[in-house]
C-alpha positions as CSV (number, residue, x, y, z in Angstrom):
1,X,38.1,18.1,60.4
2,X,38.3,14.3,60.0
3,X,40.8,12.7,57.7
4,X,37.8,11.2,55.7
5,X,36.3,14.7,55.2
6,X,39.6,16.2,54.2
7,X,40.2,13.5,51.5
8,X,36.7,14.1,50.0
9,X,37.3,17.9,49.7
10,X,40.7,17.3,48.1
11,X,39.2,15.0,45.6
12,X,36.4,17.4,44.7
13,X,38.9,20.3,44.2
14,X,41.0,18.1,42.0
15,X,38.0,17.3,39.8
16,X,37.2,20.9,39.4
17,X,40.8,21.8,38.4
18,X,40.8,19.0,35.8
19,X,37.5,20.1,34.2
20,X,37.8,22.3,31.1
21,X,37.1,26.0,31.7
22,X,33.5,26.8,30.6
23,X,32.5,23.1,30.1
24,X,28.8,22.3,30.4
25,X,26.5,19.4,29.7
26,X,25.4,19.6,26.0
27,X,21.7,19.0,25.4
28,X,20.9,17.2,22.1
29,X,18.4,19.0,19.9
30,X,15.9,17.2,17.7
31,X,16.4,17.5,13.9
32,X,14.7,20.3,12.0
33,X,12.3,17.8,10.3
34,X,11.2,16.4,13.7
35,X,7.7,17.8,12.9
36,X,5.7,18.4,9.7
37,X,6.5,22.1,9.7
38,X,10.1,21.3,9.1
39,X,9.6,18.5,6.5
40,X,12.4,18.1,4.0
41,X,11.3,18.4,0.4
42,X,12.4,15.4,-1.7
43,X,12.2,14.4,-5.4
44,X,12.3,11.1,-7.1
45,X,14.4,9.2,-7.4
46,X,16.4,10.2,-4.3
47,X,17.9,8.8,-1.1
48,X,18.0,10.6,2.2
49,X,20.4,9.4,4.9
50,X,19.8,10.9,8.4
51,X,20.7,10.3,12.0
52,X,17.3,10.1,13.8
53,X,18.6,9.1,17.3
54,X,17.7,12.6,18.7
55,X,14.3,12.8,17.0
56,X,11.1,12.7,19.1
57,X,7.5,11.5,18.9
58,X,4.3,13.3,19.8
59,X,0.5,13.2,19.9
60,X,0.2,13.7,16.1
61,X,2.3,10.5,15.5
62,X,0.0,8.6,17.8
63,X,-3.1,9.9,16.1
64,X,-1.8,8.9,12.7
65,X,-1.0,5.4,13.8
66,X,-4.1,3.8,12.3
67,X,-2.0,0.8,11.1
68,X,-1.2,-0.2,14.7
69,X,2.6,0.1,14.6
70,X,4.1,-1.0,18.0
71,X,5.8,2.4,18.3
72,X,6.3,5.7,16.5
73,X,9.6,6.6,18.0
74,X,12.1,9.1,16.6
75,X,9.8,10.3,13.8
76,X,11.1,12.6,11.0
77,X,9.2,14.2,8.1
78,X,9.6,14.6,4.4
79,X,7.3,16.1,1.7
80,X,6.8,15.3,-2.0
81,X,4.5,16.8,-4.6
82,X,3.5,14.3,-7.3
83,X,3.2,16.4,-10.4
84,X,2.4,13.5,-12.7
85,X,0.2,11.1,-10.7
86,X,2.8,8.3,-11.1
87,X,2.7,7.8,-7.3
88,X,5.4,7.4,-4.6
89,X,7.3,4.5,-3.2
90,X,9.3,5.0,0.1
91,X,11.7,2.2,1.1
92,X,13.5,2.3,4.5
93,X,14.7,-1.2,4.7
94,X,18.3,0.0,4.3
95,X,18.2,1.6,7.8
96,X,20.2,0.1,10.7
97,X,17.0,-0.1,12.8
98,X,13.4,-1.4,12.1
99,X,11.7,1.5,10.5
100,X,8.1,2.2,9.4
101,X,6.4,4.7,7.1
102,X,3.2,6.8,7.2
103,X,2.2,8.6,4.0
104,X,-0.4,11.4,4.4
105,X,-2.1,13.2,1.5
106,X,-2.1,16.9,2.5
107,X,-0.8,18.6,5.6
108,X,-1.2,16.2,8.6
109,X,-1.6,19.1,11.0
110,X,-4.8,20.3,9.3
111,X,-6.9,18.2,6.9
112,X,-4.4,15.6,5.7
113,X,-5.4,12.0,5.5
114,X,-3.4,8.9,6.1
115,X,-3.3,7.0,2.7
116,X,-0.6,4.4,3.2
117,X,1.6,2.9,5.9
118,X,3.7,-0.1,6.5
119,X,6.8,-1.6,8.1
120,X,9.9,-1.2,5.9
121,X,8.1,1.1,3.5
122,X,4.8,2.1,1.8
123,X,3.5,3.2,-1.6
124,X,0.7,5.4,-2.8
125,X,-0.8,6.5,-6.1
126,X,-3.3,9.4,-6.4
127,X,-4.2,12.4,-8.4
128,X,-1.5,14.5,-10.1
129,X,-0.6,17.6,-8.1
130,X,-1.1,15.8,-4.7
131,X,1.4,16.8,-2.0
132,X,2.3,13.9,0.3
133,X,3.9,14.2,3.8
134,X,6.0,11.1,4.7
135,X,6.8,10.2,8.3
136,X,9.7,7.8,8.9
137,X,10.0,6.3,12.4
138,X,11.3,3.5,14.6
139,X,8.6,1.0,15.1
140,X,10.4,-0.8,17.9
141,X,9.5,-0.1,21.6
142,X,12.5,1.3,23.4
143,X,14.5,2.1,20.2
144,X,14.5,5.9,19.4
145,X,16.0,5.7,16.0
146,X,19.4,5.4,14.3
147,X,20.8,5.7,10.8
148,X,17.8,6.2,8.6
149,X,18.2,5.4,4.9
150,X,15.0,6.4,3.0
151,X,14.8,5.8,-0.7
152,X,12.1,7.7,-2.6
153,X,11.0,6.6,-6.1
154,X,8.0,6.8,-8.5
155,X,5.8,3.7,-8.9
156,X,5.8,1.6,-12.0
157,X,2.9,2.3,-14.4
158,X,-0.5,1.3,-13.1
159,X,-2.2,-1.9,-14.3
160,X,-4.7,-1.6,-17.1
161,X,-7.3,-4.2,-18.2
162,X,-10.2,-4.6,-20.6
163,X,-12.9,-7.3,-20.7
164,X,-15.7,-8.5,-23.1
165,X,-18.4,-11.1,-22.6
166,X,-20.0,-12.8,-25.6
167,X,-23.8,-12.3,-25.6
168,X,-24.4,-15.9,-26.5
169,X,-23.9,-18.8,-24.1
170,X,-24.4,-22.5,-24.3
171,X,-26.3,-24.7,-21.8
172,X,-25.4,-28.4,-21.6
173,X,-27.5,-31.4,-20.7
174,X,-25.8,-31.6,-17.2
175,X,-27.1,-28.1,-16.5
176,X,-23.7,-26.4,-16.8
177,X,-23.2,-23.3,-19.0
178,X,-20.4,-22.3,-21.3
179,X,-19.4,-18.6,-21.2
180,X,-16.8,-16.9,-23.5
181,X,-15.2,-13.5,-24.0
182,X,-11.9,-11.7,-24.3
183,X,-9.6,-9.8,-22.0
184,X,-6.3,-7.8,-22.1
185,X,-4.1,-6.6,-19.3
186,X,-0.8,-4.7,-19.0
187,X,1.6,-3.7,-16.2
188,X,0.2,-6.7,-14.2
189,X,1.2,-10.1,-13.0
190,X,-0.9,-12.7,-14.6
191,X,-0.7,-15.0,-11.5
192,X,-2.2,-12.1,-9.4
193,X,-4.9,-11.4,-12.0
194,X,-8.2,-13.1,-13.0
195,X,-11.6,-12.9,-14.7
196,X,-14.4,-13.8,-12.3
197,X,-18.2,-13.3,-12.0
198,X,-21.7,-14.7,-11.9
199,X,-24.4,-15.9,-14.2
200,X,-28.0,-15.6,-13.1
201,X,-31.0,-17.2,-14.8
202,X,-34.6,-17.6,-13.8
203,X,-36.0,-21.0,-14.7
204,X,-39.6,-21.4,-13.7
205,X,-39.8,-20.1,-10.2
206,X,-36.2,-20.8,-9.4
207,X,-33.5,-18.1,-9.7
208,X,-30.3,-20.1,-10.6
209,X,-26.9,-18.5,-9.9
210,X,-23.5,-19.8,-10.7
211,X,-19.9,-18.5,-10.2
212,X,-17.0,-18.7,-12.6
213,X,-13.3,-18.0,-12.2
214,X,-10.5,-17.8,-14.9
215,X,-6.9,-17.9,-13.7
216,X,-4.1,-17.1,-14.5
217,X,-4.1,-14.5,-17.2
218,X,-1.6,-13.5,-19.8
219,X,-0.9,-9.9,-19.1
220,X,1.2,-9.0,-22.1
221,X,-1.0,-6.3,-23.6
222,X,-2.5,-8.5,-26.3
223,X,-6.2,-9.5,-26.5
224,X,-6.8,-13.1,-25.4
225,X,-9.9,-15.3,-25.4
226,X,-11.3,-16.8,-22.2
227,X,-14.0,-19.3,-21.5
228,X,-15.5,-20.7,-18.3
229,X,-17.9,-23.5,-17.4
230,X,-20.5,-22.2,-15.0
231,X,-22.4,-24.5,-12.6
232,X,-25.0,-23.8,-10.0
233,X,-25.7,-25.5,-6.7
234,X,-29.4,-24.7,-6.8
235,X,-30.5,-25.7,-10.3
236,X,-29.7,-26.4,-13.9
237,X,-29.0,-23.7,-16.6
238,X,-31.3,-24.0,-19.6
239,X,-32.1,-22.3,-22.9
240,X,-33.4,-18.8,-22.6
241,X,-32.3,-15.5,-21.2
242,X,-29.7,-14.9,-18.5
243,X,-27.4,-12.2,-17.2
244,X,-23.7,-12.2,-16.5
245,X,-21.8,-9.8,-14.2
246,X,-18.1,-10.3,-14.9
247,X,-15.0,-8.4,-13.8
248,X,-11.3,-8.6,-14.8
249,X,-8.9,-7.9,-12.0
250,X,-5.3,-7.0,-12.9
251,X,-2.7,-6.5,-10.2
252,X,0.8,-5.1,-10.4
253,X,3.4,-5.0,-7.7
254,X,1.7,-2.2,-5.7
255,X,-1.9,-1.8,-6.9
256,X,-4.8,-3.5,-8.7
257,X,-7.4,-2.3,-11.2
258,X,-10.8,-3.8,-12.1
259,X,-13.1,-3.5,-15.1
260,X,-16.7,-4.8,-14.7
261,X,-19.0,-5.8,-17.6
262,X,-22.7,-6.5,-17.2
263,X,-23.9,-8.6,-20.2
264,X,-27.4,-9.9,-21.1
265,X,-27.1,-13.4,-22.4
266,X,-29.1,-15.5,-24.9
267,X,-28.5,-19.1,-23.8
268,X,-28.9,-21.9,-26.4
269,X,-29.2,-25.6,-25.6
270,X,-26.2,-27.6,-26.9
271,X,-27.1,-29.5,-30.1
272,X,-29.5,-26.8,-31.4
């Protein structure tokens, strides 16, 4: 036996003697909520902190990725039943890795449908009694996960809006038309809300159409007047009949609402 071989055997024996009795390589197991069947039920408001470094991804994650996230690594699942219809907001920006969110209405393994998704969080509002499945994941290629911090909360109240259009309008000599009405909006940002629409009138053989836009709005819950000057690129408005299609759009932080009014108009020439 050569000296080189003898030294190798001695080193191998020494390594065995130094190893703890019964020691074996530990295989990390994925968390219980690695799939929808083990989803953790949450309430609002609540915060879940979880180590997702051993979580996995699968074909279901890929099938749900309709938002085009770069990756769906280390996905874990939660479930929430919205008893009131107030909605759900999930925020994962407090995690120590770049995380994304999928929200599915119903069981994603059967007939559930993806209703919201986004990097850093997502929000959804639907019918009372809806059960949502929430998937949190690493959206970075090559990063499995880490310390997930998921905040669950209800959404603020939904925006509300009302709109009226006065049935009488005024046509001026320059062919423009003055339209008036009222609006109200609540739970909305006035700088993200507006009144807009069209006025259509047939003069002779010409169908004249003009667009109007009123911005910003005062979304304080009170009723406010609005007015708009409507002009057309294909003709001049005149006295007679016309029709207006108007909508008020009120937007909050997470969602918008719209109310449409179709109003027949009697247009009077200015000075009459």
